Structures are given as C-alpha cells and as structure tokens.
N, C-alpha and C positions, 0 to 999 in steps of 0.2 A: 414569196411572203410579202404581204401588203405593208407599206410603210405606215407608221403611226400618223394619224391625221394632223397632229400638231408637232411633228418632229422639228427640233431646233427652234421652237417658238418659246417666247416668254410671256406669261400671263399674270396679271394682278387680279385677284378676286377679293372684293370687299365683303364683309359679313361672312367670311369663310370658315368660321369656327364651328358652325352647326347648320342643320337643316339644308335648305336649297344651296347655300353657299358652299357648304362642305361637299355636297354631291358634285357641284361644278368643279371644285378644286381637285377632287379625287379623279373625276372623269378626265380632266385635262392632263393630270399627271399620268394616268394610264395611257393617254394618247401621245405621250412624248414631250409635253411642255414642261418647262421649268416654271413652277408655280409659286407665287408669293401670296401666302394666305394672310390677309389683313383683317383684323378684327379688334374691337375694344376688349374682348375676352382674350387676353394674352395667352393664358394657359390652354384654352380651347384651340386657338390658332396653332400653337406649338404642337398640340397633339395631332391635329389634322396633317400638318406638314411632316411630322414624324411618321405617320401612317403612310403617306405618299412615298417617303424614302424607303420604308420597310417593304413596300410593294415593288421596289425597284426604280422608282421615279426620282425626280429632283424637285425639292421644295424648300422654301424658307418661310418663316413667319415673322410678323411685325405687328406690334400693338398700334392700332390706329383708331382715333376718334374722328370719323369723317366730318363731324361738325367743326373741326379745328383745321384750318388751312395749314398751320405749321406741322401738325401730325401727318397730314397727307403728303406734303412736300418732303418731309423727312423720310417717309416710306419710299417714295419714288426715287429720291437721291440714294437711299440704301440699296434699292434694287439695281440702279444703274452703276453702282460700285461693283456689283457682282456679275452683271450681265451687260453685253454691249447695247442692248436695245429692249424696248417694251413693245411687243407685238399686239397684245390683247389686254383690254381692260373690261372687267365685268363689274358694273355698278349694281351690287346686290344688297348692300347694307340697308336695313330699314327697321322701323318699329311700327307697331299698330295697336296702341292702347285704345280701348273702347271707352267712349264717353258721349253722352248726349250733347247736342250742340248747346242747349240751355246751360248745362253744367260746365261746359268747356271754357277754360280760362284762356287768356291771351298767351300765357306761358305754355299751356298744353298745345295750343296751335303752333306756336313758334318751335317747340321741341320737335314736333313731327316734320315741319317744313325744313328745319335745319338738317335733320338726319336724312329724310327721304328725298329731298329735292336739292337743297344746297350742297349736301354731300356729293351728289352726282356732279354738280358744277365744279366743286373743288377738285375732285379726282380727275375729271376729264380735263380741266384746265391744266393740271399738273403734267399730264402725259401728252397732251395735244401738240405742243411745240416739237417734241421729239418725233412724233408720228408724221407731222407735216414736213419736217426737215428730211426725213427718210423717204417720204412719198409712199407710206404704207402704214396701215393700222386698222384694228377692229375694235370698236366700242360696242358693248352689249349692255343695255340698260334693262333692269328688271322692274316692271311696273306691276299692274294687277288687273284682273278681269273686273274688279269692282268699279273701275272707271267706266265701264260700259253698262253695268247693272245698277250702280249706286248701291249704297249699303248704310242702313241706319246706324247711328252711333259711331260713325267713322268719317265724318265730314272732313276733318283735317287730313286724314290718311288718303281718302279718295281724291281730294283736291291736289295733294302733293303728287300722287301717282298719275293724275291727269297731266300735271306739269312735266313729268318725266316723258310722257308721250310727245307733248309739244316740243320739248327740248330735243328729243330724238329726231323728229321730222325736220325741224329748222336747221339743226346742226348738220344733218346729212346733206342738205342742199349746199351748205357753206363749204364743207370740207371734202365733198365728193371729188372735186377737181384735183385734190391732192392724193387721191387714191386711199382715203381714210373712210371706212365704212362705219355707219352708226345705225344700229338696229335695236329693237325692243322686244321683250317677251312679256306677255301678260299671263301669269299663272292663275289657275283657278284655285280650288280648295286642295291644298297639298298636305299630305299626312306628315306632319312634323311634330316634335315634342311640344313646342310652344302653342300649338293649336288647342291643346287641352285647357289652356288658360283662358281662352276667349270663346270657345264654342262647345256645346254639349254634344254627346253622341247622337241625340235626336236631330239636332240642327245639321250635323254633318250628313246623316242618313238622308235628310230631306234634299240636300244639295246633290248627293249622288243619284237620287231618284230622278232628278231633273237633267242629269248628264245623259248624253247619247251613249257613252261608254259607262257601263254600270260597275265601275270599280274605283277604289281609291287611287288618286294620282299620287305618285311618289316623287321625291326630290330628283331622282334619276331621270324622270320624264322631262324635267326642266333642263337638267344637265345635258341631255342628249340634244335638245333644241339649241342650247348654247354651243355645243360642239359643231353642229351644222353651220351656225353663223360664224364661228371663229375660224373654221377651216376653209379650204378652197371650195368645199361643197356649196357654201353659201355666197360665193363671189359674184352672183348676179343680183344680190339684194342689198339695198341700203334704204334707210328711212322707213323701214317696214315694222309693223307690229304683228308678231306671231302669237296667237292666242292658244295657250296650252291648258285647256280646262276640261278635256274629255267630251267636248261638244256640248258644254253647258249653254253657251251663247254662240252665235255665228254672225260675223259682220264683214 
C-alpha cells in the first residue's frame, strides 16, 4: 500500500473556507497532512476542518484576517502549540473586486494589495524562521493567469498577483540554501461559487473556447498541483510558476 503523499506533515492553508482553498485543504487532509484551515470566514473554515476530520483526517480551523499581522502570528502560534512544526504554507487568500481604473479609489487599491500581496508577506514572514531553523519547508503561493494576459477592470488585482510571482522568485533564491522551497501556481478560470459574482456564463464560455482543454477547470485541478509541489514529487522545483489554466496561455 502506498504511503500518503503528505504523511506526518503539517500544512497551513489561507483562504481555506471555500473554493480553491477548500479543495487544497481537503486534498492535503486526504494525503495524510494535519491541516490548519485559516480564513476570515470562521464558520466556513470550521466546516471544512470538520469535513476533513469526518473523512478520517486531522484538521483545525482558525479565524485569520491576512491583512493583520497580529492575526497571522496568532494563527501560527496556535498551530505550533498543537504540532511540533509547520512543513507547508499555502498562500491562497485573495479578493478580486472588479472596478475600472478610473473609478478605482486609493482605498480600493490598498484593500487588494493588503490582502493579495501583503497577506503573503505576513504569512510567509511568520513561518519562515521555523522553516529555516529546521532546514526544511514548502511555500506555495497562488497567483493568477491574469498576470500573463492582463484583464480589464482588475488593475489592482493583476498588479498584486504579479507581485506574488516576483516575491516567489526572489525568495526562492534567498531561502533555497536552507532547503526551503518557494513556488507559485497561476490558476486560470476555475469553477467556484464566487465566479458567478464577477463573470457571466457567456464570458466563461468564451474563455473555455480559448483553452486547449475544452472543459471547466475545477478547484481540485489546483489542489493536485499543490499536492505535487508540497510533496516529495516536486522536490526538484523552486522559484517556479506552474500555470494551471487548461492550456489557455503557454509561457
């Protein structure tokens, strides 16, 4: 019988209450990891953690606003009270409110940067000392294919997601000698509930028509790529950007 890919590992997943984050948390739990589901939606995070436990896994939840350094540090401290180490961090939490650049306020810009980019900084900053001290760790950042394509009405979002890619590449150079891996996934159009708030069925159909694979991508598609990077299967990669978009763009 094959051993679970993440047996005896501990993972923190931000934005884990729904969508891509939920799929990642559940996939990690299925593969033997102890999962800490972190989200601003406390009830949703608790429900995901409960589902992992009911499926036979180990999971905890914690309310975290990744824009607040204090929240992030409290979550990491909470995890380290329960487990001896943190092996994996998935920086998934993000928002994508659509607004034209002309209508965009400074507060709109700051809200997206604080969540989508500075949140990555806070979470990584909180776990990195432990990973360096142990000489082991995996960081997986979730960016977006929109960085490569550009997308109208999302200048703040695309800018932040580009920053996540730059963060990934630079940090990978810095912490690689400590055996800490830093990689990035750029999802394409993923079928999640919140998608209905920002895109019409016609717009989605147009994207699928441009993909090489003519099907809707699911959160599990992203979760499986995360499993690859988080496990020993991905131990030859760091500083890389893996594009999971059904062959929409190729770079």
